[in-house]
C-alpha positions in Angstrom: -59.3 -105.1 87.2 -61.7 -104.2 84.4 -61.4 -104.5 80.7 -60.1 -102.0 78.2 -61.7 -100.2 75.3 -60.6 -98.0 72.4 -62.1 -94.5 72.5 -62.2 -91.7 70.0 -64.1 -88.4 70.6 -63.8 -86.2 67.6 -65.5 -84.9 64.4 -65.0 -87.4 61.6 -64.8 -84.5 59.2 -61.4 -83.8 60.6 -60.4 -87.2 62.1 -59.4 -89.9 59.6 -59.2 -92.6 62.2 -62.8 -92.0 63.2 -64.1 -91.8 59.7 -62.2 -95.0 58.8 -63.8 -96.9 61.7 -67.3 -95.6 61.1 -67.6 -94.4 57.5 -69.8 -91.7 59.0 -69.1 -88.1 58.0 -70.0 -85.5 60.5 -68.8 -81.9 61.3 -69.3 -82.1 65.1 -67.6 -84.3 67.7 -69.2 -87.6 68.6 -68.2 -90.7 70.5 -66.9 -94.0 69.2 -66.0 -96.8 71.7 -64.8 -100.2 70.5 -65.3 -102.8 73.2 -64.5 -106.4 72.6 -64.5 -105.8 68.9 -67.9 -104.1 69.0 -68.2 -100.5 67.7 -70.6 -98.3 69.7 -71.5 -94.7 68.7 -73.0 -92.1 70.9 -74.8 -89.5 68.8 -76.6 -86.2 69.3 -80.3 -86.1 68.4 -79.3 -84.1 65.3 -77.3 -87.1 63.9 -78.9 -90.0 65.6 -81.1 -91.3 62.8 -78.6 -90.6 60.1 -75.9 -92.5 62.0 -78.3 -95.4 62.5 -78.8 -95.7 58.7 -75.3 -94.7 57.5 -72.6 -95.6 60.1 -70.8 -98.9 59.8 -71.0 -99.8 63.5 -72.7 -102.3 65.7 -74.8 -100.0 67.9 -75.8 -96.3 68.0 -76.9 -94.8 71.3 -78.6 -91.5 72.1 -76.4 -88.9 73.7 -79.5 -87.1 75.2 -80.8 -90.3 76.8 -77.5 -91.0 78.4 -77.3 -87.4 79.6 -80.7 -87.8 81.2 -79.5 -90.9 82.9 -76.4 -89.1 84.1 -78.6 -86.3 85.6 -80.5 -88.9 87.5 -77.2 -90.2 88.8 -76.3 -86.7 90.2 -74.5 -84.9 87.3 -75.9 -81.4 87.2 -74.7 -80.6 83.7 -73.6 -83.9 82.2 -70.9 -83.8 79.5 -69.1 -86.4 77.5 -67.1 -87.6 80.6 -70.3 -88.3 82.5 -71.8 -90.1 79.5 -68.7 -92.1 79.0 -68.6 -93.0 82.7 -72.1 -94.5 82.4 -71.2 -96.4 79.2 -68.0 -97.9 80.6 -69.1 -98.7 84.2 -72.0 -100.6 82.8 -69.5 -102.7 80.7 -66.8 -102.9 83.5 -64.3 -100.9 81.5 -61.4 -99.3 83.4 -58.7 -98.7 80.8 -59.0 -96.6 77.7 -56.8 -96.6 74.6 -57.0 -93.2 72.9 -55.4 -91.5 69.9 -52.6 -89.0 70.4 -54.9 -86.1 69.5 -57.5 -87.0 72.1 -58.8 -83.9 74.0 -56.7 -83.4 77.0 -59.5 -81.8 79.1 -61.7 -84.9 78.5 -58.7 -87.2 79.3 -58.2 -85.4 82.6 -61.8 -85.7 83.6 -61.9 -89.4 82.8 -58.7 -89.9 84.9 -60.4 -88.1 87.7 -63.2 -90.7 87.4 -60.6 -93.5 87.8 -59.9 -94.5 84.2 -56.5 -95.3 82.9 -55.7 -93.4 79.7 -53.3 -95.1 77.3 -52.2 -93.1 74.2 -52.1 -95.2 71.1 -49.6 -94.9 68.3 -50.5 -93.7 64.8 -52.2 -95.0 62.9 -54.7 -95.7 65.7 -56.1 -98.5 63.6 -53.0 -100.2 62.1 -55.1 -101.9 59.5 -55.6 -98.4 57.9 -52.1 -98.7 56.4 -53.1 -101.7 54.3 -55.5 -100.6 51.6 -58.3 -102.8 50.4 -59.1 -103.2 46.7 -61.9 -100.8 47.2 -59.6 -98.2 48.8 -57.0 -98.6 46.1 -59.8 -98.1 43.5 -60.8 -94.9 45.3 -57.3 -93.6 45.3 -56.9 -94.5 41.6 -60.1 -92.5 40.8 -58.9 -89.4 42.7 -55.6 -89.7 40.9 -57.3 -89.9 37.5 -59.2 -86.7 38.2 -56.0 -85.1 39.5 -54.3 -85.9 36.3 -57.1 -84.3 34.3 -56.7 -81.1 36.3 -53.0 -81.0 35.9 -53.3 -81.6 32.2 -55.5 -78.5 31.9 -53.0 -76.4 33.9 -50.0 -77.6 31.8 -51.9 -76.9 28.6 -52.5 -73.3 29.7 -48.8 -72.9 30.6 -47.9 -74.3 27.2 -50.2 -71.9 25.4 -48.8 -68.8 27.2 -46.7 -66.3 25.4 -43.2 -65.3 26.5 -42.8 -61.5 27.0 -39.7 -60.0 28.5 -38.9 -63.2 30.3 -42.5 -63.6 31.8 -45.4 -65.8 30.8 -48.5 -64.0 29.5 -52.0 -65.2 28.6 -55.0 -63.2 27.4 -53.2 -59.9 27.7 -52.1 -60.3 31.3 -49.2 -62.0 33.2 -49.8 -65.7 33.9 -49.4 -66.1 37.7 -49.2 -68.9 40.2 -52.5 -67.7 41.6 -54.3 -68.1 38.2 -52.9 -71.6 37.6 -53.9 -72.6 41.1 -57.4 -71.3 40.6 -57.7 -73.2 37.4 -56.6 -76.4 39.1 -59.0 -75.9 42.0 -62.0 -75.0 39.8 -61.3 -78.0 37.5 -61.0 -80.3 40.5 -64.3 -78.9 42.0 -66.0 -79.8 38.7 -64.9 -83.4 39.5 -66.1 -83.4 43.1 -62.6 -83.0 44.4 -61.2 -80.4 46.7 -57.7 -79.0 46.3 -56.2 -76.9 49.0 -52.8 -75.2 49.3 -51.9 -76.5 45.8 -48.3 -75.7 44.9 -47.6 -73.7 41.7 -44.1 -72.4 42.5 -41.8 -71.0 39.9 -38.0 -70.5 39.9 -36.4 -70.1 43.3 -39.8 -70.1 45.1 -39.8 -73.9 44.6 -36.5 -74.1 46.6 -38.8 -74.0 49.6 -40.7 -77.3 48.8 -43.9 -76.3 50.6 -44.0 -72.7 49.2 -47.3 -72.6 47.3 -46.0 -69.9 44.9 -47.1 -66.4 44.2 -46.9 -63.8 41.4 -46.0 -63.9 37.7 -44.5 -67.1 36.3 -41.2 -66.8 34.5 -40.1 -68.2 31.1 -37.2 -70.6 30.9 -37.5 -71.4 34.6 -38.8 -74.6 36.3 -42.4 -74.5 37.6 -43.3 -77.1 40.2 -47.0 -78.2 40.2 -47.8 -80.3 43.3 -51.5 -81.2 43.4 -53.0 -83.3 46.3 -56.8 -83.1 46.3 -59.3 -85.2 48.2 -62.4 -86.7 46.6 -65.6 -85.4 48.2 -67.2 -88.7 47.3 -64.8 -91.3 48.6 -62.8 -89.0 51.0 -59.5 -90.5 49.6 -56.6 -88.3 48.5 -54.2 -88.5 45.6 -50.8 -86.8 45.2 -48.8 -85.9 42.1 -46.0 -83.5 41.2 -44.7 -82.4 37.8 -42.1 -79.8 37.0 -42.2 -78.0 33.7 -40.4 -75.2 31.9 -42.2 -72.9 29.4 -39.3 -72.2 27.0 -35.8 -73.4 27.3 -34.4 -75.1 30.4 -30.8 -74.4 31.4 -28.3 -77.2 31.2 -28.2 -77.5 35.0 -32.0 -77.7 35.2 -32.0 -80.4 32.5 -29.3 -82.4 34.4 -31.3 -81.9 37.7 -34.4 -83.1 36.0 -32.7 -86.2 34.6 -31.3 -87.0 38.0 -34.6 -86.6 39.8 -36.3 -88.8 37.2 -33.6 -91.5 37.7 -34.0 -91.0 41.5 -37.6 -91.9 41.1 -36.7 -95.0 39.1 -34.4 -96.1 41.9 -37.4 -95.9 44.2 -39.7 -97.8 41.8 -37.1 -100.6 41.5 -36.4 -101.0 45.2 -39.9 -100.6 46.7 -41.5 -103.8 47.8 -42.8 -105.5 50.9 -40.1 -106.1 53.5 -37.8 -103.3 52.3 -36.9 -100.5 54.7 -37.8 -97.1 53.3 -34.6 -95.7 54.8 -32.5 -97.9 52.4 -34.4 -96.4 49.4 -34.0 -92.9 50.6 -30.3 -93.3 51.3 -29.8 -94.9 47.8 -31.4 -91.9 46.1 -29.3 -89.4 48.2 -26.2 -91.3 47.3 -27.0 -91.3 43.6 -27.6 -87.5 43.7 -24.2 -87.0 45.4 -22.6 -89.1 42.7 -24.2 -87.0 40.0 -22.8 -83.8 41.6 -25.9 -82.7 43.5 -24.9 -82.5 47.2 -27.3 -81.9 50.0 -26.6 -79.5 52.9 -26.4 -75.9 54.0 -25.2 -73.8 51.1 -25.1 -70.0 51.4 -27.2 -70.1 54.6 -30.0 -72.2 53.0 -30.7 -75.9 52.8 -30.1 -77.0 49.2 -30.1 -80.3 47.4 -32.5 -83.1 48.5 -33.6 -82.3 52.0 -37.0 -83.9 52.4 -38.3 -87.4 52.5 -38.6 -89.6 49.4 -42.3 -90.5 50.1 -45.2 -90.9 52.5 -48.4 -92.9 52.7 -51.6 -91.6 51.1 -55.2 -92.6 51.9 -57.8 -90.8 54.0 -55.0 -88.3 54.9 -52.6 -86.8 52.5 -49.7 -87.6 54.8 -50.0 -90.9 56.7 -47.7 -93.8 57.6 -45.5 -95.3 56.2 -42.6 -93.0 55.4 -39.8 -93.4 52.9 -37.2 -91.2 54.6 -34.1 -91.1 56.7 -36.0 -92.9 59.4 -36.4 -96.7 59.4 -39.9 -97.8 58.2 -40.4 -101.3 56.7 -42.9 -101.4 53.7 -45.8 -103.8 53.7 -47.9 -105.1 50.8 -51.0 -103.1 50.3 -49.6 -99.7 51.4 -49.9 -96.8 49.0 -46.9 -94.4 49.1 -45.6 -91.5 47.1 -42.1 -91.5 45.4 -41.1 -87.8 45.2 -37.4 -87.1 45.1 -36.4 -83.5 44.4 -33.5 -81.2 43.9 -33.4 -77.5 45.0 -30.7 -75.0 44.2 -31.0 -71.2 44.3 -29.0 -70.8 41.1 -31.4 -73.0 39.2 -34.8 -73.5 41.0 -36.6 -76.5 42.2 -37.3 -79.9 40.5 -39.6 -82.5 41.9 -41.4 -85.4 40.4 -44.0 -87.4 42.3 -46.0 -90.6 41.6 -48.0 -92.8 43.9 -47.3 -96.5 44.0 -49.0 -99.6 45.5 -46.6 -101.8 47.4 -46.8 -105.5 46.5 -44.9 -108.6 47.7 -42.6 -108.5 44.7 -42.4 -104.8 43.8 -44.7 -101.9 43.3 -47.4 -100.8 40.9 -47.4 -97.2 39.7 -50.9 -95.7 40.1 -49.9 -92.6 38.2 -50.1 -92.5 34.4 -49.4 -88.8 33.7 -46.4 -88.3 31.4 -43.2 -86.5 32.5 -42.1 -83.7 30.2 -39.8 -80.9 31.2 -39.8 -78.3 28.3 -43.1 -76.9 27.0 -42.3 -75.3 23.6 
């Protein structure tokens, strides 16, 4: 029986596991094989020299040379499966551990050649969950730039005029689209990319992933959920604030106070060794005690019906989770704390900070203030 290898075939531009392992950014699929702790890349002629100078791996091989070798061995039109067969036979590899998103056609062709394919759990490289000092610094920097963009957006909302229950600025209605554009342009000026940024007013925010459209209303909560990636470091940040231009209703004020206290419960309980489910359940219980039930109301889910938090790093959503599923926290993980309350008669309220899990607690990486009413 032969040895095993870890194998990824993907474009690192879309695959965080591949980028993490190689620190090489490329838009087209390439091969990474990790054999006995040694990382081997197989690259096209286009990327060969750049990979040799930039990729943090042990060896970079030429795809075209391996294809020529495969032709001499009888493959008429050698593809990745033929190249991998050469690579692995030479090293007596028979079993391949691959990520869950591994191309199924390639997996089938490798099986036909006699290889055992073993799907790995996410994250494919478990060490990805524990952030190094350098990774935490990168996340902090993306968060700092995120806060600058959100400050610009909230300033514009605060400067808007109230006309017939709507927000106006510069002689036109202030819309979700305008605020989202402002956020994205500001982020681009800081070499960050924002996508699907949420600017959802009123009942639109009762669907937590609704990005928001149309004119923003006065005296109603506006949820701003901003989660850009740095184009320099490739690390994400994630922050949510909820504001009201004008006067918030008493229910909205009470919801806001409850959500803020729900966050505090998370901050106090989060530390290494704690199960995220315990934290999520404690926040749900607190909301119930405050008169904010969760469940189907009027044919719609209302209350607090999403997770309390998720990991952040090279992906905006990555392990661990702070939710109704068990997941024990570890020191060095970066997670969000984002409880929310959503009721059709009031709108949506969500607050979100990122924290670094430590052995004794957690450190908040978010410094942006929390203020409901903008008058």
